[in-house]
PLY file of the C-alpha trace (Angstrom):
ply
format ascii 1.0
element vertex 130
property float x
property float y
property float z
element edge 129
property int vertex1
property int vertex2
end_header
58.25 28.72 -148.02
57.73 32.05 -149.69
59.24 32.77 -153.40
59.72 35.85 -155.20
60.87 36.16 -158.62
62.50 38.91 -160.56
64.48 39.34 -163.86
61.93 38.91 -166.57
61.36 41.65 -169.11
61.35 42.00 -173.13
64.53 40.06 -174.66
65.84 40.27 -178.28
66.02 36.37 -180.26
69.51 35.00 -179.12
69.26 37.04 -175.53
70.86 35.70 -172.23
68.69 36.87 -169.45
68.97 35.63 -165.54
65.76 35.12 -163.82
66.07 35.09 -159.69
63.79 33.56 -157.04
64.14 34.46 -153.40
63.09 31.87 -151.15
62.31 32.67 -147.64
61.60 29.84 -145.46
63.80 27.52 -147.31
66.03 25.23 -145.66
68.98 23.58 -147.58
68.00 20.00 -148.23
64.59 20.37 -147.31
63.03 21.10 -150.44
63.17 20.02 -154.42
63.03 23.45 -156.32
62.22 23.89 -159.99
61.09 26.52 -162.59
58.27 26.22 -164.81
56.52 28.39 -167.48
53.21 29.04 -168.90
52.66 30.79 -172.27
49.01 32.02 -173.24
46.38 29.36 -174.13
48.96 26.50 -172.84
49.43 24.70 -170.14
52.06 25.21 -167.34
54.78 23.28 -168.10
58.24 22.47 -166.34
61.53 23.83 -167.48
64.33 22.54 -164.88
64.48 21.03 -161.55
67.07 20.94 -158.94
68.23 19.41 -155.58
71.08 20.48 -154.61
72.29 18.06 -151.64
72.18 15.39 -154.08
73.79 17.01 -156.74
70.87 16.42 -158.66
69.48 18.45 -161.59
66.89 18.06 -164.51
65.96 19.96 -167.81
63.33 19.57 -170.21
64.37 18.96 -173.69
63.09 22.16 -174.87
65.81 23.93 -172.87
68.53 21.52 -172.35
71.87 22.96 -173.09
70.46 26.38 -173.16
69.27 27.08 -169.71
71.07 26.61 -166.39
69.32 26.07 -162.80
71.23 26.87 -159.82
71.21 27.75 -156.07
73.12 30.25 -154.05
72.59 28.67 -150.98
73.98 31.02 -148.56
71.30 33.81 -150.01
68.77 31.29 -150.77
68.62 32.72 -154.23
67.48 30.27 -157.17
68.57 31.06 -160.38
67.44 30.38 -164.00
70.29 31.55 -166.70
68.99 31.54 -170.20
70.79 31.60 -173.52
70.19 31.69 -176.71
66.42 32.68 -176.16
63.62 31.86 -179.07
60.41 33.33 -179.45
58.68 30.25 -178.16
60.39 30.51 -174.79
57.93 33.43 -174.10
56.02 32.96 -171.08
55.48 33.52 -167.51
58.33 31.71 -165.62
57.59 30.64 -162.09
59.84 29.49 -159.30
58.51 26.59 -157.11
59.31 24.20 -154.55
58.45 20.98 -153.02
59.06 19.14 -149.86
61.64 17.00 -149.53
63.85 15.16 -152.10
61.00 12.82 -153.31
59.63 15.03 -155.90
63.21 15.50 -157.31
63.71 11.43 -157.47
60.23 11.27 -159.26
61.23 13.60 -161.68
64.62 11.78 -162.54
62.85 8.69 -162.49
60.16 9.25 -164.88
62.04 12.03 -166.93
59.39 14.87 -166.32
58.26 17.48 -164.05
54.53 17.54 -162.86
53.14 20.89 -161.53
51.32 19.26 -159.33
53.93 17.87 -157.31
55.21 21.26 -156.16
53.18 22.77 -153.30
54.95 26.31 -153.10
54.62 28.80 -155.84
56.06 32.34 -157.01
54.08 34.87 -158.36
55.75 34.55 -161.68
57.68 36.67 -163.86
56.93 37.59 -167.39
59.40 36.87 -170.28
58.77 37.91 -173.91
61.45 37.37 -176.43
60.68 39.46 -179.58
0 1
1 2
2 3
3 4
4 5
5 6
6 7
7 8
8 9
9 10
10 11
11 12
12 13
13 14
14 15
15 16
16 17
17 18
18 19
19 20
20 21
21 22
22 23
23 24
24 25
25 26
26 27
27 28
28 29
29 30
30 31
31 32
32 33
33 34
34 35
35 36
36 37
37 38
38 39
39 40
40 41
41 42
42 43
43 44
44 45
45 46
46 47
47 48
48 49
49 50
50 51
51 52
52 53
53 54
54 55
55 56
56 57
57 58
58 59
59 60
60 61
61 62
62 63
63 64
64 65
65 66
66 67
67 68
68 69
69 70
70 71
71 72
72 73
73 74
74 75
75 76
76 77
77 78
78 79
79 80
80 81
81 82
82 83
83 84
84 85
85 86
86 87
87 88
88 89
89 90
90 91
91 92
92 93
93 94
94 95
95 96
96 97
97 98
98 99
99 100
100 101
101 102
102 103
103 104
104 105
105 106
106 107
107 108
108 109
109 110
110 111
111 112
112 113
113 114
114 115
115 116
116 117
117 118
118 119
119 120
120 121
121 122
122 123
123 124
124 125
125 126
126 127
127 128
128 129
């Protein structure tokens, strides 16, 4: 699976950008999908995850109610719709994929995303809120 993100840039507080991730080699139902972010000097942290075949989604508390993860399965494009952006949302945002549905089940069971569970990564796209 190859992942390529786009849609980042400079955004004013309260803005509502949409990040996109084209997933080449992705087969519907074969992978758990997610978005992570990493701010300068901080560890990479989960944002949202999705396993569409089961209708499962997960959001970290910091973005719950503001961000929406979705998949255009006809075109294999993963989206992250962000609203009400805050300066603390500034980071490099990464699209990620993991084989199978097990990772998503683990996320839901444990209530958290672990970057090491995802084996495929995009190059990242910068989002700066100021």
